[in-house]
N, C-alpha and C positions, 0 to 999 in steps of 0.2 A: 506494500499500500505506499501511497505518495500523498504527503498532506503538504499543502500550500499554504503557505506563512500569509500575514494579511499584504506583505507588501509584493509577492507573486502574485499575488490574486488581482490586488489593484492594478498590476500590468493587465492582465489577461482581460478582467471587466472593463480598460480603456480603450483595448485595440488597437492599438496605433502606434507601434515603436517597433523599431529591431530587436529588443527586448523580447517583444512580443512574439515576434516570430522567431526565434530562436527557442523561447519556450514551449511556444506550441508545437515545435515540429521534436523535441525532446520528449514531451508530452504522449505525441501521437506514437513517437518512437517505443516508447516504453510497456511493457507490457503489464502493467498493476493498476490498479482501482486509483483514482484520483480525487481526494477530498480537502474538503475543509474543516475548523476546528468552529466552535460555537463562540469563542474568544476572538476571533477572528471577526464574525458578526459582532459580536459587541464594542468591539474597534471601530469599526466601519460605522457603525449604526450611532454609535456615541459622536464622531464626527460629526455628522451630517445633522444628529441632533443638535449639537455647538452653533454648527452654521445657520443654523434656522434660527437659533435663540438669539444671536447677533444680527441677524438680519435687519438692515437698517430700510429696506426697498420692498416695496410691493415683489416686484423682479428678484431681487434676492431670494425671498421666502418663495415663491414660483419654483424657482429653482434648485431650490435648497429640498421642498417637495419632491420635486419632482425625481432628484436624485437619491432620495430615503425611499421610495416607491420603486426604483431600476433597483435597488438594492435589496428590497425585501423579493422581487421577481427572480432578480439574479438567486440568492441564498433558496429560492424554493425549488430551482432545479440543480442543486448540488448536495450531492453526499455531505452530511455534515457530522462531525465525529464531537459526541458530548462532554461536556467536562461531567463525568460519571465517576462513581466510587473509586474504581481501579485506578482513574487518572489522578483524583484525592491523594492515594497514598502515593501513587508517583511522585505527586507534587510537594506533601509534606515529607519524604525521603531527603528530597530536593533541599526544601529548605532547611532541613535539620542538618543536611552537611554544607550549608552555607555557601552554595553554589551563587556567584554574585551576578545574575542576571534581574531585570525589570518584572515585575511582577505577571505582569500579561506573555513576556514572552516566555515566562517559566511556566505557566499553568499551559500553553500551546506545546512547549516542552514535554512537560510531562501528558497529554494525550499521545503524543509522538512515542513517547515510549510504551505507553499502557496498549498502544495498536503494533508495537514493533515496527513501526511505521518510518520511510523516508521523509525527512523535513528538508522541504525547498525552500528556501529564503536567501534574502539580499544582506542581512545581518549572518552574518557566517560566524566573525568575531565573537559576538557575545553566545551564540548556539555552540561555539564547540567548545565553551568553557561548563556546560552539561555533561558530565558523566555517562557515554552508554549511546549518546544521543546521534542520530546518522543524521547529517546536514548536507547540502549542497546548493549550489546556487546554479540553476540551468541560463537565467536568461542571460 
């Protein structure tokens, strides 16, 4: 199984760069299921909700709500891995071992470990601090 981190998922959602082409080519060639985490959904949703809250014009509000709606549709069509009991155990183990990675990234790493999945991310430096995590950047 392959899990897309939020940064690479965003590249796929935008579908407009050489990084997108590289990533899609590699994913198409891979013989693995591709999923995203519920934590990525939370990160992206919080981002668009903050955009809407800061919007000072009607046009910005319309844009924000349209992007939020697009986000909902995108996730409705993707396999989503939960932050479940197995992931919580991994997360607590990583916290107890003092892995120095941000909370959201640590949750994503715990989900990847719980599923023995390859995590694809642009944030290789931080994720390589997580013992046992398989991580790569295909963009």
